C-alpha positions as CSV (number, residue, x, y, z in Angstrom):
1,M,15.0,-6.3,23.8
2,T,12.8,-2.8,22.8
3,T,15.1,-0.5,24.4
4,K,14.3,2.9,25.5
5,S,15.8,4.4,22.7
6,S,14.2,2.2,20.2
7,L,10.6,3.0,21.4
8,A,10.9,6.7,21.0
9,R,12.2,6.3,17.8
10,Q,9.2,4.3,16.7
11,K,6.8,7.1,18.5
12,I,8.7,9.7,16.4
13,L,8.1,7.7,13.0
14,D,4.6,6.5,13.8
15,A,4.0,10.8,14.2
16,A,6.1,11.1,11.4
17,S,3.8,8.8,9.3
18,N,0.8,10.4,10.4
19,A,1.7,13.6,9.8
20,F,2.5,13.2,6.4
21,A,-0.5,11.3,5.3
22,E,-2.3,14.7,6.5
23,E,-0.1,16.9,5.3
24,G,2.2,15.8,2.7
25,F,5.9,16.1,2.8
26,S,5.2,19.9,2.0
27,G,2.9,20.8,4.5
28,A,4.2,18.9,7.5
29,R,6.2,20.5,10.3
30,V,9.0,19.0,12.5
31,D,7.4,21.0,15.2
32,E,4.1,19.1,15.0
33,I,5.7,15.5,14.7
34,A,7.5,16.4,17.6
35,D,4.9,17.3,19.8
36,R,2.8,14.4,18.4
37,A,5.7,12.5,19.7
38,G,5.8,13.8,23.0
39,V,9.5,14.7,22.6
40,N,11.4,17.8,21.8
41,K,13.3,18.9,18.5
42,A,16.4,17.7,19.4
43,M,15.7,14.4,20.4
44,L,13.6,13.9,17.1
45,Y,17.0,14.9,15.4
46,Y,19.4,12.6,17.5
47,H,17.1,9.4,17.0
48,V,16.3,10.2,13.3
49,G,17.1,13.4,11.7
50,D,15.7,16.2,9.7
51,K,12.4,16.2,7.9
52,R,13.9,14.5,5.2
53,A,15.4,12.1,6.7
54,L,12.0,11.1,8.2
55,Y,10.4,10.8,5.5
56,N,13.0,8.7,3.9
57,E,12.2,6.9,7.4
58,V,8.9,6.2,7.1
59,L,8.7,5.1,3.4
60,N,11.3,2.6,4.0
61,R,9.8,1.2,7.5
62,N,6.2,1.3,5.1
63,F,7.6,-1.0,2.1
64,G,9.4,-3.0,4.1
65,R,6.5,-4.3,5.9
66,I,5.4,-5.0,2.9
67,E,8.3,-6.6,1.5
68,N,8.6,-9.0,5.0
69,A,4.6,-9.6,4.4
70,L,5.6,-11.3,1.1
71,E,8.5,-12.9,1.9
72,E,7.0,-14.3,5.0
73,G,3.3,-15.3,3.7
74,L,3.8,-15.6,0.1
75,P,3.8,-19.8,-1.1
76,H,6.8,-20.6,-3.0
77,E,4.4,-23.6,-4.9
78,G,0.7,-23.8,-6.4
79,S,-0.9,-22.0,-9.3
80,A,0.1,-18.8,-10.3
81,S,-3.4,-17.7,-9.6
82,D,-3.2,-18.8,-6.3
83,R,0.1,-16.9,-5.8
84,L,-1.4,-13.9,-7.4
85,R,-4.7,-14.1,-5.1
86,A,-1.9,-14.8,-2.1
87,V,0.3,-11.2,-3.5
88,I,-3.2,-9.1,-3.5
89,T,-4.0,-10.5,0.1
90,I,-0.5,-10.0,1.5
91,V,-0.2,-6.5,0.2
92,E,-3.5,-5.5,1.2
93,R,-3.7,-7.0,4.5
94,A,0.1,-4.8,5.4
95,I,-1.6,-1.6,3.9
96,A,-4.7,-2.4,6.0
97,A,-2.2,-2.9,9.0
98,N,-0.7,0.8,8.1
99,P,-3.4,3.1,6.6
100,D,-1.0,6.3,6.8
101,H,0.6,4.5,3.7
102,P,-1.5,4.8,0.9
103,R,-2.6,8.2,1.6
104,I,1.3,9.3,1.7
105,V,1.8,7.2,-1.5
106,L,-1.0,8.7,-3.3
107,R,-0.2,11.8,-2.3
108,E,3.6,11.4,-3.8
109,F,2.2,10.1,-7.0
110,A,-0.3,13.1,-7.5
111,S,2.7,15.6,-6.8
112,G,4.9,13.8,-9.1
113,A,6.7,12.0,-7.2
114,A,8.5,15.2,-6.5
115,N,9.7,13.6,-3.1
116,L,10.3,10.2,-3.7
117,P,13.5,8.8,-3.1
118,A,15.7,6.8,-5.7
119,E,15.9,3.8,-3.0
120,I,12.3,4.3,-2.3
121,L,11.6,3.9,-6.2
122,Q,13.9,0.9,-6.1
123,R,12.2,-0.8,-3.5
124,M,8.5,-0.2,-5.0
125,L,10.3,-2.0,-8.6
126,G,11.0,-4.9,-6.4
127,L,7.5,-5.2,-5.5
128,L,7.0,-4.7,-9.1
129,T,8.9,-8.0,-10.3
130,V,7.1,-10.1,-7.9
131,V,3.6,-9.9,-9.8
132,R,5.7,-9.9,-13.2
133,D,7.4,-13.5,-12.4
134,I,4.0,-14.5,-11.4
135,L,2.5,-13.4,-14.1
136,A,5.2,-15.0,-16.4
137,E,4.3,-18.1,-14.4
138,G,1.0,-18.4,-15.9
139,T,1.4,-17.6,-19.0
140,G,4.0,-20.5,-19.2
141,S,1.2,-22.9,-17.6
142,G,-1.3,-21.3,-19.7
143,E,-3.1,-20.0,-16.5
144,F,-2.9,-16.5,-17.8
145,R,-3.1,-14.6,-21.6
146,R,-0.1,-12.9,-22.3
147,T,-0.5,-9.4,-20.4
148,E,1.3,-6.4,-19.7
149,P,3.3,-6.7,-16.3
150,V,3.8,-3.0,-15.6
151,K,0.4,-2.1,-16.1
152,T,-1.1,-4.9,-14.6
153,H,0.7,-4.5,-11.5
154,L,-0.2,-0.6,-11.4
155,T,-3.5,-1.4,-11.6
156,L,-3.4,-3.9,-8.9
157,I,-1.5,-1.2,-6.7
158,G,-3.8,1.6,-7.7
159,A,-7.0,-0.2,-7.2
160,I,-5.7,-1.5,-3.3
161,L,-4.7,2.4,-2.6
162,M,-7.9,3.8,-3.7
163,L,-10.0,1.4,-2.3
164,S,-8.1,1.6,1.3
165,V,-8.9,5.4,1.7
166,V,-12.2,5.6,-0.6
167,S,-14.8,4.3,2.8
168,P,-14.9,7.9,4.7
169,L,-16.9,8.9,1.4
170,R,-19.5,6.3,2.1
171,E,-20.8,8.6,4.9
172,R,-21.2,11.6,2.9
173,V,-22.9,10.6,0.0
174,P,-26.3,9.1,1.5
175,D,-27.0,13.2,1.9
176,L,-26.5,13.8,-1.4
177,G,-29.4,11.6,-2.0
178,S,-27.2,9.3,-4.4
179,P,-28.0,5.3,-5.1
180,I,-24.4,4.8,-5.1
181,D,-23.0,2.7,-2.3
182,F,-19.5,3.3,-1.7
183,P,-17.5,0.6,-0.2
184,G,-17.3,0.5,3.3
185,A,-14.3,-0.7,5.9
186,D,-15.4,-4.0,6.2
187,T,-14.9,-4.6,2.1
188,D,-12.9,-7.6,1.2
189,I,-11.0,-5.5,-1.0
190,A,-8.2,-8.8,-2.0
191,R,-11.1,-10.9,-2.5
192,F,-12.7,-8.4,-5.0
193,L,-10.0,-7.6,-6.5
194,G,-8.6,-10.9,-6.9
195,D,-12.0,-12.1,-8.7
196,L,-12.1,-8.9,-10.7
197,L,-8.3,-9.4,-12.1
198,L,-8.6,-13.3,-12.4
199,Q,-12.0,-13.7,-13.8
200,G,-13.1,-10.2,-15.9
201,I,-16.5,-8.7,-16.0
202,A,-17.6,-10.6,-18.7
203,A,-20.6,-13.0,-18.3
204,P,-19.9,-16.6,-18.4
205,R,-20.5,-18.4,-21.5
206,S,-23.0,-20.9,-21.5
207,G,-21.8,-23.9,-19.6
208,E,-19.7,-22.0,-17.0
209,P,-20.5,-21.7,-13.7
210,I,-21.5,-18.6,-12.5
């Protein structure tokens, strides 16, 4: 059962997540977070803690949502290709449901991960092992050529994060007279990345389906 205390905590974390996405760790202010959550600072400190505690809780919650989605949705059987597509789809949908997350993570990466706690890095490495193990399955079965798992994982996650935040540019580009058509919010990111990773951009050989 959801209690009044847990609802207050949820509102505080939602407000903090939004503030960190907009301003980064250094720019976000506890006063502003408390105002957004509709609580006073004393209540904020009581439910969560100081700004560092808020940041850590937001990151833990966000990564926990992705972990839970993978645990619940990733099939344990099937081809490595199907399972890798499932990972891409699950992660992309989890991020789409939490649009603050890619902005926070990209800010953190851009700052040299200066405020990334060790526990969050450990959770990120845990997600990496999911991709690594599926790549190993696919290599063993002959579905995949051998590739470097860390770089593959970072390529996937980086693409999901960037494609998740780039759609606002779509509204500005036409004013520049550019023919470039940026992806919109309705883009099926998971399908695009799955096809790109598993099929590449090489033209099909003679006799192969297009």
